[in-house]
Phi, psi and omega in degrees: 000319179295323178296318180294319180296320181294323180285321187274328189305308182282330189281317184295307178295326178296320178295319179294314180297317181295319182289323178295315178298318178294323179296320177297316181296315180292322177296318178292326178297325180290340180271358179296130180300137180082005181286340177081005181231152180272144177291139181286157172299120190296321182297307179296323181295320179290322175297317177298320180295321178297313180296317179301315180295322178296316178295317179298320179293324179286325183274330183236197176081012178292162183290341179274356181281154175248177179297321180292317180292328176294320176297316179295321179296319178295318179296315181295321178293322176298318179294317179296322179298317178297316180298319183283315189280316186270320185264351182237298187295314181295328179289319179294322178297324179285355177091007180259176178256129180297134179242344177052049180275164179295324180296319178294322179294318180295324181293337180249026184297322179299319178293325177298313179298317182297317183289319179293321175298322177301313179291322182295328179275318186292324182300302179297324179295318178296321178301317178295319180294317179294318178298319179295321179296315179294324179294318179291326178293324179289318181285336184270351181217153178280120182277122180293148181290134181278143174300140182253118179253124180252129177250119178260118180123131181248026178268201182299316182293312182294313180293323178297318178295318180295322179293324176295318177293323176303316181296324178292322177296321178298334178271000175116000180293129183268090177217161172249137183237135175227129177254127178246127181209148176285340182245140177282348189237146173268118184264125177273084186301326178299340182268359179299332177300320178295325177292319178296328181272001178066022174268345176228149174272152182304328182289347180275351183247016177218154180215144177300135179297321182299329181294337180272355186248133178256312182253337183282148175265156184238133178239117181273111180180179181242130180285121181266327181204157178234128177249095183291336179289315180270356183051065186210143176247147170252119187241128172275107188255040175066233183295341178275000177076195179279137180233143174261122182245110177283157180212155171260321176228142184236130175246115177263112180229055185270000179078205181221158177240141179274129178263104183270003181297326179295329179292319178294319179297320180294322181291325182291341181273350182276000000 
């Protein structure tokens, strides 16, 4: 319940406020002489703006959104609103069957422009309001330190664990994730047979580790030592030198190495 309140609290009111402000601006723009468009009925238009803002706030406004994605979300919601309200719902209310013809779309072109403009203005305004709310919340309260989970290994086990933790973060789990691997790429070893047989190209059996991670950070390096008492790793990070990486929880997914020395010893006895 607390997680839902935290997610909805800044976004829902911010979306409503942004849409009402955008609705006023778009409505006033339609009243400009020579604009070629009729001003909307203010009562119905404001009710529509409130509903539009509530939906926009629930669907968008996340902390991972940018100004561009908020603009795109507003534009897409405006287009979807026009398709549903003008070409579908109003036709059903009149007792007809929606046909979504070009003639019907042209007849409601003014409403399309008005609704898309509403979303184009409301999206960025909501993004600014949510960002301001989070900034004030951070400065006004002490943010507790998030537990740091370090995953060592960029293979199937390590990337799989990091993706699972990524999904939990997306649902609201407050943790920091770091993946440490000597390789930048996840190699699909079962497909190496296809590369050897020339049925697959090498680029088809590997993928960047970073591309599989949404919230986790990636550190390219080799773990040289683990200090479980101090909960700290020493990582050789190439040109950045040795780094000490603290952790609260450690996942070791480095795989296994085959020791062929016993084979050599067995062969020497024959």
